[in-house]
C-alpha positions in Angstrom: 175.0 155.9 41.5 177.3 158.7 42.5 180.9 157.7 43.4 182.0 159.0 46.8 185.5 160.3 47.1 187.4 159.5 50.3 188.8 162.4 52.1 192.3 160.9 52.0 191.9 160.9 48.4 191.2 164.8 48.4 194.2 165.5 50.6 196.4 163.3 48.2 195.2 165.1 45.2 195.8 168.6 47.2 199.2 167.5 48.0 200.4 166.8 44.4 199.2 170.5 43.5 200.9 172.3 46.6 204.5 172.1 45.4 203.4 173.6 42.1 201.4 176.2 43.7 204.3 177.0 46.0 206.7 178.2 43.3 210.4 178.2 43.7 213.1 180.6 43.2 216.9 180.2 43.1 218.2 183.2 45.1 221.7 184.6 44.5 222.9 187.3 47.2 226.2 188.9 46.5 227.5 190.5 49.6 230.5 193.2 50.4 231.8 193.2 53.9 233.8 196.3 53.9 237.5 196.8 55.2 237.6 199.2 58.0 240.5 201.0 59.5 239.8 200.7 63.5 242.0 200.1 66.5 239.9 197.0 67.5 238.2 195.2 64.6 236.0 192.3 64.9 234.4 190.2 61.9 230.7 191.1 61.7 228.0 188.6 62.7 225.6 188.4 59.6 222.1 187.1 59.1 220.4 187.1 55.5 216.7 186.1 55.2 213.6 186.6 53.3 210.2 187.4 54.9 206.7 188.0 53.4 204.5 190.8 53.4 203.4 190.2 57.0 207.1 190.1 58.2 207.0 186.5 58.7 210.4 184.7 57.8 210.3 182.3 54.8 213.7 181.6 54.1 217.0 181.7 56.0 219.9 182.3 53.7 222.9 183.0 55.6 223.8 183.1 59.3 227.4 183.9 60.1 228.6 183.8 63.7 231.3 182.6 66.1 229.3 181.3 68.9 225.6 180.7 69.4 225.6 183.0 72.5 225.9 186.1 70.2 222.7 185.1 68.1 220.5 187.5 69.9 223.0 190.4 69.0 221.5 190.0 65.6 218.3 191.7 67.1 216.0 192.0 64.0 216.7 188.5 62.9 216.4 187.2 66.5 213.0 188.9 67.0 211.7 187.9 63.6 212.0 184.1 64.4 215.6 183.3 64.9 215.2 182.4 68.5 212.5 179.8 67.3 214.8 178.0 65.0 217.0 174.9 65.8 220.4 176.2 65.6 223.0 175.7 63.9 220.8 175.7 60.8 222.5 173.0 58.3 223.9 174.6 55.2 223.2 178.1 56.4 225.1 178.6 59.5 228.7 179.2 59.4 231.7 181.2 60.7 232.2 185.0 60.5 233.9 186.1 57.2 236.7 188.5 56.8 236.2 192.0 54.6 235.7 190.8 50.9 232.8 189.7 48.7 230.7 186.8 49.0 228.2 185.1 46.9 225.3 183.2 48.6 223.2 180.8 46.5 219.9 179.0 47.8 216.7 177.7 46.7 213.5 178.9 48.3 209.8 178.3 48.0 208.3 181.7 46.9 204.8 182.0 45.6 204.4 185.1 43.5 203.9 188.2 45.9 205.8 190.9 47.8 208.6 189.9 50.0 211.6 191.8 51.7 215.2 190.7 51.6 217.0 191.3 55.0 220.6 191.7 55.5 221.6 192.4 59.2 225.3 192.9 60.2 226.6 193.6 63.7 230.1 194.1 65.0 231.4 193.4 68.6 232.7 196.7 69.6 231.5 198.0 66.4 228.3 199.4 64.6 225.1 197.7 63.5 223.4 197.8 60.1 220.0 196.3 58.7 219.4 196.7 55.0 215.7 195.8 54.0 215.1 195.5 50.3 211.7 195.0 49.4 210.7 193.4 46.0 207.8 191.7 44.2 208.5 188.2 42.9 206.3 187.3 39.9 208.1 184.2 38.9 210.2 185.9 36.6 213.9 186.8 36.6 214.5 189.7 39.3 217.5 191.7 40.2 217.9 194.5 42.8 220.7 196.0 44.9 221.2 198.2 47.8 224.2 200.0 49.3 225.2 199.6 53.0 226.6 202.6 55.0 228.8 201.3 57.4 228.9 197.5 58.3 227.7 196.5 54.8 229.0 197.3 51.4 227.0 196.7 48.1 224.3 194.0 48.2 223.0 192.7 45.0 220.4 189.7 44.9 218.9 188.0 42.0 215.8 185.6 41.7 215.5 183.1 38.9 212.6 180.6 38.4 214.0 177.3 40.0 213.1 174.0 41.4 212.7 173.1 45.1 215.2 170.6 46.4 
């Protein structure tokens, strides 16, 4: 006699495999906010996120703002899903930063594939800049960088195999 498997047992088995299939990466982003000589300087609002090949956001890494009413000024981030998030994002949202170098470290669920790291900055009475850094994640250590032109300085990011929290 054949043993029948209940649908819930199939689902339970699939759930145990899913975390392994999802993959995990420890993401480190080193970001430079350049000092500017201008009559009226405001600290930039900054959003950093990873999106997949279909441009769907997968991981929010940083969101630095003064007030929630300024969220939509980060146009690309806002249009790519920021408006759908429950804000502030615990552990991600924070105050704006003065010029200098900063390091952001997060864990992200990233199965092997093609992605883009996005770093967007905008300043009140200032400029706007959006760096898109495409990369292929194979589950092995990866490092890449890009240089901003105005609102952003050097951006370096590193992905390493990790564990999901």
